[in-house]
N, C-alpha and C positions, 0 to 999 in steps of 0.2 A: 206543396206548400200552401199555407193557408192563405185564403182569398184576401182576408183582412190585412195580413202583412203586405201582400202585394200592392193593395190599395194604397197603403201607407207608403210603401216606397214609392209607388208613383205618384204619389201626393194627391190622388183624387179625392174629390170632394164627397164628403157623406152627408147625406141629407135626413138621416134618422134622427129623432128628438133626442135621444140618449147621447149623442154625438156632444152636444152642449156640456154634458156632465163628465163625460170621458176624457181626463186630460192626460191619460198614459201616452208616452210617445213612442213606445214599440221599438225602443232603439235595441235592445238585445235580440229581440226577433228579427228586426231588419238587419243585424249584422249578421246573424246566422243564415238567413236566407241568401244574403250578398255572397257570403264565402261559398255556400253550397253552389250558386250561380257561378262564381268566379272558378271554382273546382271542375264545374261540368264543362265551361266554356274551354278551359285550358285541356281537358281531354278530348275535345272536339278538334281543337287546333292541333294537338300533337299526333292525332290519328291521320289527320288532313295530311300532315306534312310526311308519315310514313308512308301514305298511299299515293301521293301526289307526284306524277312523273316529272322527271326533271326537263326544265327548258333547253331546247337547244337555241342557240343564237349563231347566225352566219358568221362567217369569218370576215374580218375587217376588209380584206382585198376584194370581195365579192359585193361590197356596197358601192352604191353610186352616191356621191355627195354632191 
């Protein structure tokens, strides 16, 4: 992913002189980057669900209330 797009997504300040003249919002690039991140994050979570052991809870009658 392009560092400039990441800076725009994170809304980091750009201190270069040309920034004054660059009024382009990078909306398309930011959208593409966010979709890629969404896809990758979903893949990570799906893989975690497949490999994560199931939780075992104690029976109710064994609990002290």
